[in-house]
N, C-alpha and C positions, 0 to 999 in steps of 0.2 A: 266697935269704933263707928257703925253706924248712928247712931245716937247724939254722938259727940258733931259730927256731921250735921245730922238734922237740927241740932241746936245751933249750930252755927250760921246755917241757912235762916233761922227761924231771928235767930238777932241780928244777920244783916239787912233781912226785910223789913225787919222794926227800924233801924237805922235810914235805911232808904226810906221809910215813910215820914220819919219824924225830919231828917234832914233835908231830904227834897221832894214835900208832898206834891208839886204840880212838875213835877218832870216829865216830859215824853216818855212812853212806855221803852221804845227802842233805846232812849240814852239810859234808863232804868237796868235794863236787859245787860249792857253792855258794861256798866256802873257793877253790877253784882256780881256777874263771871269777872271782873278784873278784882273785886273786894276777896273773890276765894281765889284767885291766882295762889301758888304757894310763896310767890314774895310776899304777900300781904297777911296771908292766913295764920301768922304765929299774931300780928295785930287784933288788939281789941275792935269789934265789929265796927264800933261806930269810927276809930280811927280810920282803918280798912275802909270804909265807906269815904269817907271825907277825902284821901289820898286819890282812890279811884276817882272819884267824881271831878276832882281838881283837874287830876293828868287828864281824864276824856275831854273837858270842855276843854281845855288848855290844846290838846291834839283837833279834834274837831269842832269847837265853835270859836276860834280864835286864828288869829295872825301868826301862832307861833312857830310853827313848821317852814312858813313862809317866811318871817324872817332869820332863821336858822339858816336856810339857802342864799339869802340874800348877805350872809357872812357874820351875822350877830353871833355873838358866845350865848351859850345855853343862858346864864343870869341875866346876861343884858333882853335876852328875847323875852323871858319868864316876868320880869320888872313890865315891859311894855306892854304884855297882855295882860296884868291885872285888872285893868278896869271893864276890858271885855268880857271875861272870867266873872264877874261881879254883878254886869250885866245878866249872864247868862243862869247865874245863882238867883238874881232878884226876880226873874221872868220867871222861876220854877219854884218861887216862894223859898228858899233856902233860910234854914234857921240860922244860918250864919256865913258873912262874906269872909272873902281871902284877904287879909291883910299884909302888905305886903314886906312888913317886919318880919314877917312868917316864911318868907323864900325861901332863907338860907337853913331853914330847917326842912324843907322835904328833901 
């Protein structure tokens, strides 16, 4: 079983490097941990990294949580922070951005 874990870790590391080449180390480590969380572990590494990255940015680099506290529902809050998320992704030289049309798939 250790080989599977090692292969998964290598695949996650490669996906992180490919998707977020300029992300800060502290953010990368949190995204790496979330990518290997049991909820995302069954997904392909690239998808797990993408979902973990978006979730991390949403909660740590946007106004999402403040919007929820102000009474916005989850879908509205997610919609309103797409630009902030994409700004972070751009600053990290991400190879893709969040499309508002994809919000219903998260």
